[in-house]
Structures are given as structure tokens and as C-alpha cells.
N, C-alpha and C positions, 0 to 999 in steps of 0.2 A: 980636239979632245977626242980620245978614243972611247969606244963603247965600254970597255972594261973600267975606265976611269969614271964614266957616268954611273955604272953599276955600283962601284965602290962608294961614290958620293951618295948615291941613293940609299945604300945600306947604312952608311954612317948617319944619314938624316933620320932613317927609320929607328936606328938605335937611340939617337938623341931624343926623338919624339917619345919613344917608349920610356926612356929614362925620365923625361920631363913629366909624362903622364903619371908614372909611378910616384914621383916626387909630389905632384899636385894632389894625388889621391891621399898620400900620407899627410900632407898639410891639411887637407879637408877633413881627414879622420881626426886629427888632433883638434881641429876647430869644433867638430861635432862632439867630441868627448868632453869638451869644457863645460857644456851645458849640464849633462848629468853629473859631472863632478861638483859643480856649484850646487846643484840640487842635493847631492849626497852630503855636502858640507853643511847645508842647512838642516838636513835630517840628523846629522851628527850633533849639531848644536842643540837641536830640539831634544835629542836623547840625553844629552848632558844636563839640560835644564830639568828634564823629567827625573833624573837621578838626584840632582842637587836640591831642587825645590821642596820635595816632601821632607827632607831632613831639616831644612831651614824652617819650614812651617811648624813641624813638630817641636823643634827646639825653642823657637821664639814664641809661638802662640799656644800650642797645646800643653806642653809640660808646665810652663809657669802658671797656667790657669786651671789645672786639674788638681783637685784636693785629694790627697791620698787617704783612703779609708780602708779599714779592714772589714769589708762587708762582701757578701756573695755578689751583690749587684755590681760593685766596683770591679771585682775580678772578672765577672762575666763581660762587662764593658771593655776591659783591657783585652781579653781574648777576642771578643767580637771585632775590635779595632785592629789588634796586632796581626791576626792571621791574614786578613785580606791585604793589610799594608805590606807585610813581609813577602807574600806571594807576588803582588804587583810590583814591588820594588825589585825582587829577584828577576822577574820577567823583564823589567826595564833594563837591568844590567845585561841580561842575555841579549836583548835587542841591540844595545849599544855595541856589544862584542861582535854581533853578526854584521852590523854596519861596517865595523873596522876590517872585516875580512874581505870586503869588496875592493878589488884592485882593478883599475881600469887598464892595466897593461895586459891583463889576461885576455884570452880569446872572447869574442862577443857572446858565444853560446854559454860560456861559463858565467859571464856577467849577467846575462839574461836569467839563468837559473838562480843565481844568488839574489837578484832583485825580486824574482818571483817568490823565493823562499822568504825574503824580507817582508814582502807584502802579506803573505800568509801569516807570518809571525806577528806582524803589527796588527792585523785584523783580529787574530786570536787573542792577543794581549788586550786589545781595546774592548772586545766583547766581554771577556772574563772580568776586566776591570770594571766595566759598567754593571755587570751582574753582582760583583762583590762590594761595590760602593755602598749600597743601602745597608749592608751588614756593618761596614766600618762606620758609617754615619750613626747608625743605631748604637754602636759601641761608644761613640763619643758622647751621645746624648745620655747614655746610662752612666758613663764615668763622671760626667759633669752634673749628675743629679737633675737632669732636665727631663721632666715628664713629657712623654710623647703625645699623649692624647688629652690635652687640656685646651681650653679656649685660647690660652696665650701661645701655645706651641703649634696649633694647627695651621695657622697662616705661614709661619716660617717653614714648617714641614711641607706644606703644600707647595710653597715656592721652590724649595729644594727639589722636590719630586718633579715639578714642572720643568725646571731648568735641566735636570738630568734627562728627562724625556726629549726635550728639544735638542740638547747637545748630542744625545745619542743618535737621534734621527739625522741631524746634520752631519755628524761624523761618519755614519755608515752609508748614508745615501749620497753624500757629496764629497766631503773632505778626503777620506781615505782613497776612494776610487780615483778622484781627480789627481791626487798627488802621485799615485803609482801609474796612472795612465800616461802622465807626462814622461815619467821614466821610461815606460815601454816605447813610447813614440820616439824618444831621443835615441834609444838603443837600436830600434828598428831602422832609423835613418843611417846609423853607422853600419848596421848589418847589410842594408841595401847597397851601400857604397862598396863594401867588401865583396859583394856578389858580382858587381859589375866587372 
């Protein structure tokens, strides 16, 4: 076997190794992308529930149990409930549309920017939702002719406030950051693979 034949065999082997390495990286990239895609599908499902559930609750529980009255307090309660509801519902739809814009066939930097935008949007929506929730609850109390500061309503009102405080702390301190931290870690793993 001549030296030129050995060189040619060596070059062919190097090309084959490079081709296999590229193929292995692509396979690994597809495997790494599956985790954030599954997480994004869960996020989409959660967004769909956040869009559908309020409409179901209002149509099944609130509307049948509210007695229409032609009084100032009733209309005040409707406005106090409707404004926060419409705002948070609109934000939920916008969040769902933002989730649908994320495409994992895009470059990693684009995906990272979209997920960062999604995280900021979710945090903002959640904060504003928690801030507007007491107004909406007050509106429900007013529409239903439930007096807020009586001995019968103080315990339920106190429990509602306590649950809101606990859920708010849990959401902002643990749940939101944990959810998007996992996204960032999975995307960084893909980015590191592409840098190699």
C-alpha cells in the first residue's frame, strides 16, 4: 500500500468522523430540545386553562347566583369586578399568543430572547393580577349584597386575604422563578452544545 493510498484513507476516515460527529451533535440537539418543548406544551396547556376557566366559573357560578338590581352599589360592584377581569383576561390571551410564537427551530439566541420576554410577561401579568384581585373580589361582594365588615364576613374575608398572601409569596418566590429557571437551563445546554 502506497503512502498516497494511506493519506486518502486517512482523509476519508477524518471526513467520516466529522460527518458522524455532526450527526451526533444534531441528534443530541434534538434530544435536548425535547425537554423545553414538553415544558412549553405544559405552559400552553396552563395558558389555555387560564383562558377557559374564568369563563366557566363566571357562567356557571357567578351569573346564576347574582341578583340583578338597579342600584348604585350593584353597578359599582359590576365595574369593580369587570375591569380587573377584562384586564387580566386580555393579558392571559396575550400571554398565550406569546407562547405560540416560540418556535424551537429558530436559533437558540432567538429562543432565549422569546423565553426571557415570556418570563417578564408572566411575572408582570401575575403581579398585576394579584394587585387587581382584591378589587374584583370586593366587586363580587358588593354585587352579591355581602357586607364586607360584619362578624359573619370577617372570617371568610380574612381567609381569602391569607390565601392570597400565601399564594402570592409562593408564586413569586418559588413557582415562577423555578419554572423559568428550568427553561433557561435547558436552553443553555443546547447553546453550549452548539458552541462546541
